VEXDREN-892757 format. One record per residue: x, y, z of N, C-alpha, C, O in turn; residue in three letters. Coordinates in steps of 0.001 Angstrom, whole numbers, plus 500000, padded with zeros to 6 digits. Last residue first. Layout:
XYZXYZXYZXYZALA;...
% end
This chain:
431161164476668444430510165319669388431051164933670886430624165536671871UNK;432386162837666556433091163987666986432473164901668049433058165886668499UNK;430812161092665397431608160554666377432497161621666972433310161308667842UNK;429126162712663555428474162109664815429465161533665799429110161440666974UNK;430004164058661247430527164508662559429886163621663757430208163911664909UNK;428488162831659339429929162913659187430640163282660414431779162866660626UNK;425895163219660088426406161947660121427963161928659972428617161021660486UNK;425814166083659791425459165539661131425976164053661124426493163655662168UNK;426248166304657119427149166855658170427067166159659462428030165733660100UNK;423884165292655982425133164691655700426344164998656742427186164179657109UNK;422059167167657023421877165787657438423253165044657283423728164335658171UNK;422982169441655735423030169377657154422850168006657628423474167660658631UNK;422597168725653059423866169000653464423968168882655050424915168302655582UNK;419684168523653120420633167456652819422096167553653303422690166623653848UNK;418886171213653583418631170024654581419514168841654290420038168227655219UNK;420170172612651460420591172874652828420178171684653676421003171165654428UNK;420755172913648676420512171680649162420719171568650673421331170614651155UNK;421470175607648319420416175092647440419905173610647917418798173187647583UNK;423536175829650034422415176626650240421144176150649464419998176280649895UNK;425443174278648753425090174038650192423816174709650418422974174070651049UNK;425968175359646193425216174150646355424794173826647707423803173109647847UNK;426603177731644852426173177716646330425348176506646580424227176561647086UNK;427112177274642273428336177456643226427917177517644635428736177377645544UNK;424316175029641730425296176036641358426473176130642262426809175170642955UNK;422829171943640630423061173011641470424290173816641155425182173379640428UNK;422449169700639046421614170980638756421792172078639699421055173064639658UNK;423244167361641497422846167657640124422077168922639910421089169152640607UNK;425838167530643614424270167907643649423939168209642077424366169224641525UNK;427954165074644832427619166026643783426109166313643620425277165413643509UNK;430466164629647136428871164547647112428565165579646052428827166768646233UNK;433204162760647645432637163829647002431151163568646936430678162453646715UNK;435758162105650126434513161672649328433870162877648765433973163952649354UNK;439079160947651204438033162014650668436853161374649865436936160385649137UNK;441848160704651941440828160191652577439694161203652372439411162099653166UNK;443835162141650054443745160607650320442637160051650873442292158948650448UNK;443095164173647352443203164129648796442933162573649134442039161900648621UNK;442969163520644631444238163991645093444291164006646625445377163873647190UNK;440349162916644035441299161971643568442662162211644283443416161266644518UNK;438937165147644718438678163847645453439722162949645072440002162108645926UNK;440018166996643092440350167131644507440051165812645288440704165427646257UNK;438787166301640626440225166273640796440626166272642300441546165543642671UNK;436086166717641342436660165296641110438046165159641113438581164123641509UNK;436193169486641704435864168633642750436264167265642512436775166634643437UNK;436882170288639052437628170690640231437422169737641300438397169182641807UNK;434602169613637718435845168875637294436905169154638363437774168305638565UNK;432713171425638580432674170073639099433924169227638851434264168309639597UNK;434271174687638658433593173506638056433756172246638780434737171993639480UNK;433604177362640213434620176335640452434025175058639988433350174372640756UNK;431823178733638478432998179457639215434056178481639598435245178698639362UNK;429811177217637716430569177842636762431783178571637385432688178959636646UNK;428098174343638714429038175394639295429997175971638072430835175243637540UNK;426493172268638112426398173380637215427237174522637807427042175652637361UNK;426813170485640273427129169958638978427270171129637865428010171004636889UNK;428260171580643388427100171660642345427594171333640979428642171814640546UNK;429435169611646107429689170330644736428371170482643929427536169580643854UNK;431461168904648934430131169178648374430159169914647255430876170914647271UNK;433634166629650409433426167640649394432004167704648917431409166693648543UNK;435577165737653286434236165649652504434001166900651668434141168034652125UNK;438174163994654894437704165198654047436439164869653330436292163763652810UNK;440304163026657458439038162882656585438262164040656001437786164933656702UNK;443543164298656799442410164078657702441208163612656850441175163824655638UNK;445663165050655255445802163531655634444442163252656536444242162116656967UNK;446730166807652688445552166922653656445294165449653986444789164692653158UNK;448676166362650781449113166521652123447966166793653147448232166984654334UNK;447496166384648313447826165039648825448294165216650304448290164218651024UNK;447127169329647923445920168390648264446320166994648891445664166486649801UNK;449254170713647182448988170598648666447856169661648958447647169247650098UNK;449400170664644428450451170080645172450129169919646640450699169043647289UNK;447174172365643859447067170944643572448123170234644372447784169225644990UNK;446865175111643907447152174405645130447094172898645081446980172229646108UNK;448017177669641917447413176426641818447832175621643018449033175422643203UNK;447392181014641344448044180057642243447278178814642160446055178813642302UNK;445888182911640060447147182457639260447909181474640217449041181128639879UNK;443981183735641833443462183077640807444726182349639883444524181391639136UNK;445537185352643602445316184003644111444714183257642873444957182050642865UNK;446067187793642239447227186967642747446715185594642927447372184665642456UNK;443641188664641475444536188448640361445599187575640782446079186731640025UNK;442745189374644017442007188258643185442917187887642130442965186685641871UNK;444350191327644709444327190208645527443824188943644676444340187826644652UNK;443365193287642955444675192842642723444929191520643635445737190692643214UNK;440774193529644047440998193117642743442257192676642444442366191705641696UNK;441298194436646651440855193001646494440842192520644988440888191324644700UNK;441928196984646284442934195986646850442587194499646661443392193575646544UNK;439526197935645142440673197720644332441760196890644882442455196178644158UNK;436703195768645912437533196987646053438850196746645366439253195626645054UNK;434641194042643414435620194095644489436355195418644649436608196116643667UNK;432979193864641327432312194268642554433401194534643655433118195160644676UNK;434545192731639301434058194107639130433530194649640478433653195851640714UNK;435103190105640327436181191148640065435733192649640106436301193557640712UNK;432400189090640221433221189235641545434377190200641429434610191016642320UNK;432094189100637378431257189908638337431850190083639596431834191209640093UNK;435361189274635838434148188555636160433360189587637060433824190669637419UNK;436718191591633177436645191172634652435258190254634919434221190486634298UNK;436379192543630544437217191364630960437015190923632201437148189708632352UNK;434605194498630303434360193434629432435402192155629831435211190996629462UNK;435575196433632259434391195671632509434144194402631631433585193405632089UNK;437919197289630829437987196614632110436875195694632431437015194522632780UNK;436636198798628661437491197556628437437559196700629603437306195500629498UNK;435190200733630085434505199767629308435368198567628947434880197437628929UNK;437467202151631123436527201457632085435688200312631361435502199203631861UNK;438517203098628651439300202238629512438431201373630485438597200164630648UNK;436394204830627786436688203670627039437566202564627760437413201361627546UNK;436570206762629838435195205809629697435581204604628915435200203484629255UNK;439124207896629214438877207166630551437556206338630583437472205332631287UNK;438425208946626765439425208018626953439163207168628168439011205947628131UNK;436624210975627719436204209789626717437165208814626827436721207680627007UNK;438189212527629265437013211963629866436633210631628894436404209501629324UNK;441632212041628473440370212740628453439249211976629132439445210827629527UNK;444569211829628225443688211178629244442452211978629402442261212570630464UNK;445508211280624939445440212199626034444320211519626803443405210853626319UNK;446878207986624140446150209113623795446023209938625009446368209449626084UNK;448262205750624852448941206669623886448221207892623685448781208833623123UNK;446371204239626118447425204763626945448227205828626062448813206738626648UNK;444949203087624027444262204179624746445329204943625615445197206150625818UNK;446793201106623059446328202146622268445892203364622994446314204486622714UNK;446846199426625384447941200046624871447749201223624156448345202262624442UNK;444052198727625557444724199406626660445956200074626215446172201223626603UNK;443856197164623241443042198284623529443637199226624473443717200425624206UNK;445737195035623884445809195940622779445145197273622870445727198330622629UNK;444445193951626083445797194481626374446140195513624987446718196593625104UNK;441856193088625183442072194142626214443440194903626236443576196119626367UNK;442595191190623172441934192444622929442040193537623946442272194708623647UNK;443694189344624968444505189963624063444046191334623445444764192313623239UNK;441569188683626536442618189270627167443521190105626095443965191237626290UNK;440019187362624361439379188592625167440558189282625787440614190497625601UNK;441696185325623667441388186399622710440860187677623441441217188820623156UNK;441629183859626101442904184556625615442668185591624551443345186619624514UNK;438861183112626037439374183964627201440667184654626776440843185848627018UNK;438762181447623761437969182804623971438488183666624902438588184870624669UNK;440276179313624549440762180376623406440081181547623499440658182624623348UNK;439991179040628066439624178747626772440306179778625928440798180826626349UNK;441802177885630984441457179002630046441067178552628758441756177666628253UNK;441100176568634189441436176160632678440862177376631824439706177786631930UNK;442183177994637230441146177751636171441718177356634778442756177860634351UNK;443949176142639581443978177315638507443023177003637410443040175951636771UNK;442235175409642675442821174956641267442832176069640352441899176870640292UNK;440866176902644630442171176316644794442906175721643709444119175534643801UNK;437481176857645824438550177217645031439843176630645430439942175938646443UNK;434775174396646208436074175040646681436893175580645542437031174968644483UNK;432378173571647001432485174307645752433834175079645839433918176273645553UNK;433323173106650228432201173287649384432426174169648134432640175376648247UNK;435014170965652272435213171972651298433942171855650315433591170821649746UNK;435832170028655463434709170049654555435056171256653568435341172372654004UNK;437947167921657541437808169191656570436621168924655660436410167818655161UNK;438896167452660910438230167018659689438164168224658872438288169359659333UNK;440824168495662608440330167154662851439728166582661703439922165400661418UNK;443847170072661567442388169942661567441956168514662049442668167523661887UNK;446549172352662127446034171083662319444533171011662417443934171742663206UNK;448356174612660034447148174374660857446851172990660824446850172373659758UNK;450580174313658621450528175350659610449366175323660418449343175973661463UNK;450680172566656389450922171975657795451093173110658944451649172865660015UNK;449893173149653960451252173591654419451631173127655799452756173291656271UNK;447354172081654115448245171551653185449648171873653519450531171024653400UNK;446110173866655876446206172411656216447373171830655399448259171171655943UNK;446385176340654332446815176226655723447009174819656229447975174565656949UNK;445168175611651718446547176211651887447108176025653396448241175575653570UNK;442837174643652257443678173756651568445123174264651818446076173526652069UNK;441610176934653616441766175573654239442844174669653675443626174039654388UNK;441540178614651481442278179104652637442627177675653404443776177378653730UNK;439637177385649651441261177711649381442025177904650554443136177381650647UNK;437359177595651214438064176301650943439416176459650496440304175722650925UNK;436999180296651087437175179663652280437820178387652164438743178073652915UNK;436335180543648278437632180990648776437980180558650262439159180477650608UNK;434116177942648734434866178736647735436238179181648168437153178390648393UNK;433644177537652162433056177620650779434007178375650011434645179314650489UNK;434808175171654690435092176431653831434294176289652459434255175264651779UNK;435488173930657887434516173993656695434621175370655915434530176470656458UNK;437307172226660084437212173274659199436341173084658083436469172094657362UNK;437462171352663351436863170852662171436775172171661218436155173142661653UNK;440494172180665321439093172308664925438793171557663573439689171200662808UNK;442705171849667265442235170773666392440802170965665975439961170095666202UNK;441725174476669464442413173240669319441913172191668387440831171647668610UNK;442161177840669842441192176810669289442132175646669002443184175808668384UNK;442934180435670732443301179159671402442305177997671127441749177340672007UNK;442674182569669417441402182310670104441731180941670820440840180373671452UNK;445132182881668063444633184011668988443399183622669863443125184248670887UNK;445169180642666561446154180800667596445599181781668671445601181559669882UNK;443137181049664550443054179815665478444089179940666782443832179402667859UNK;444034183332663478442707183349664070442656182169665069442213182283666211UNK;446494182384662386446561183501663430445130183492664264445089183621665488UNK;445543180599660473446502180160661569446489181137662627446472180727663788UNK;444211182373658797443428181298659450444153180825660679443575180656661753UNK;446416183882657787445324184678658645444431183412659375444013183589660519UNK;447828182103656388448434182522657671447389183234658590447426183221659821UNK;446078181796654410446369180692655049446943181064656418446620180462657443UNK;446194184377653301444866183939653647445057182651654695444306182505655661UNK;448841184280652560448382185416653542447069184881654055446867184952655267UNK;449087182330650546449786182099651799449147183153652831448970182748653980UNK;447620183685648474446885182631649179447571182346650485446886182130651484UNK;448116187281649044448394186159648201447574184946649053446987185190650107UNK;446861190747648826447230189466649593447332188382648465446848188459647336UNK;447572194264648550447056192991648041447714191679648703448897191613649039UNK;447326196222651506448065195807650286447371194435649659446697193678650358UNK;445720196535653668446258197809652950446981197347651604447164198165650703UNK;442504194791653696444073194814653878444443196079653167443756196622652302UNK;439546195950655380440277195696654182441667195622654638442075196174655660UNK;438256194408658492439079195514657823439479195041656463439747193849656309UNK;434947192885658723436426192963658965437134194042658159436563194528657183UNK;432423192665658091432640193820658990434116193918659337434551194801660076UNK;432874191533654905431966191749655981432341192818656798432590193901656270UNK;436524191382654011434994191164653886434093191366655000434607191367656118UNK;439080191595654715438674192072653379437190192141653168436677192841652295UNK;439394188586656489439999189927656308439518190447654861439597189674653906UNK;436191186942656977437550186869656573438066188348656167437328189169655622UNK;434237186832659575434389187608658372435838187634658037436636188271658725UNK;433406183713660994434202184823660925434151185450659549434042184778658523UNK;432043181592663401431770182294662322432628183519662137432625184360663036UNK;432495178717665211433010179989664921432738180477663566433163179837662604UNK;430781176760667474430908177162666006431414178471666034430907179329666757UNK;430906174024669206431110175344669373431522175916667860432493175493667233UNK;428109171560668790429587171940668582429625173500669033428591174146669204UNK;425480170900668637426480169956669184427831170365669283428677169636669800UNK;424191173033667550423471172252668576424400171245669331424135170826670458UNK;425706174162665635425891174823667057425127173999668147425306174158669355UNK;424899173150663268426022172635663908426134173007665387426599172238666228UNK;422664174733662464422579173361662694423661172729663538423397171893664402UNK;423696177336662358422535177099663116422191175619663340421501175288664305UNK;425796176968660439426132177198661853424802176978662720424933176415663806UNK;424410176811657955425071175663658449425450175729659956425432174716660655UNK;423318179500657940422578178248657877423153177076658234422460176255658834UNK;425844181003658146424921180839659320423936179817659107423636179170660110UNK;427251181791655927427621180330656499426613180128657688426598179006658193UNK;426468184299655283426265183262654317426448181837654836425919180860654307UNK;427413185774657368425905185400657229425795184247656352425083183289656654UNK;430192186332657000429741185102657773428330184804657826427959183716658266UNK;430282187053653441430545187267654936429904186153655648429246185250655130UNK;431616187572650109430560187032651042430906187520652524431795188354652696UNK;433550187965648440432548188973648398431388188585649322430323189202649302UNK;434314184487648473434627185730648068433343186708648021432252186300647621UNK;433067182543651324433628182676650117433916184202649682433751185090650518UNK;433663181736654833432804182091653625433728182408652436434949182515652549UNK;434236179177657079434862180220656290434140180388655098433936179439654341UNK;433795178011660382433160178221659049433805179455658368433912180547658927UNK;435168175711662673435265177138662011434753177094660718435165176251659921UNK;434318174027665640434163174168664059434285175481663602433575176368664075UNK;435390172397668674435292173645667750435198173287666190435881172428665633UNK;433226170713670854434420170703670059434149171779668982433048172036668495UNK;431018172939672753431465171661672427432763171792671647433395172846671721UNK;428277175144672202429292174634672994429726173321672573428905172566672052UNK;427081178127670340427025176806670864428120176418671731428931177292672041UNK;428965180357668390427647179867668778427779178411669277428497177597668695UNK;430591183487667936430714182183668472429234181695668848428435182402669462UNK;431783185419665334430786185266666372431053183814666736431639183041665979UNK;434053188415664279433567186983664337432465186752665375432175187629666188UNK;436075190595662534434681190334663147434433188807663033434559188119662020UNK;439181192212663133438409191038662487437151190657663321437171190448664534UNK;441173194711662236440123194316663104439177193375662378438553193615661344UNK;444609194221661586443310194230661125442346194036662240442637193260663150UNK;447180193745662603446667195092662515445312195349661942444879196494661809UNK;447229190906662587447989191705661667447542193166661464447530193712660361UNK;444198190986664059445132190016663535445901190742662566445259191247661645UNK;442142191432666971443234192003666030444036190961665535444546190120666275UNK;438543190793667137440058190423667511440940191167666603440508191522665506UNK;435304191130668117436416191521667380437642191148668050437803191166669270UNK;431858190253668082433069190209668769434276190604667724434114190356666529UNK;
% end
């Protein structure tokens, strides 16, 4: 199914019947990555799977977005489909969207689940700043040279040495979007999430480290953290049976 939001064609699916749950995927992913959770939840709930703008079968934005734009997108999706007081579940950037929308008070949620969520500004090491400094110096020097094939190749090599794998695989408009949102810290919004909140996190997550999860647990008033030892940024897929069991318990009074 498709709806129009801000002149974007947005792809989504609906599974099951009951009170609403919205599942939001992470960066460079699509609704399919959340389907293992949906297949369990749709037994008792009406589950909305959505390709967030820029990903899956949904349109790319014309211009780079900021975190507020993703929060506004979630609000528009809820309003367009007349969804009332949904449970919100987000992985990675999907979690960032939820923190933004619920924390700003533009979306009301019954409960929130954040999985290896983004939303806190990454702590930078000295190695990172040295790498950025090398990139900027190299770029400055190369910009002084004629724009030959060799110079272009060196510029591309410089960019590849700096960017993460997610950054390198993103379309240009998403690369600029990524620069915007990674520099935004949503810590101030976490205390404003007043509904029951559950966090799932992998102890070996390198994209959004477990320290982020522990900080979120402290800042969100009614919050619990489940840490999966030895798991990565996709802790929910690596521990699917347990995650589904915990969600069933967390939502048992919402059916």
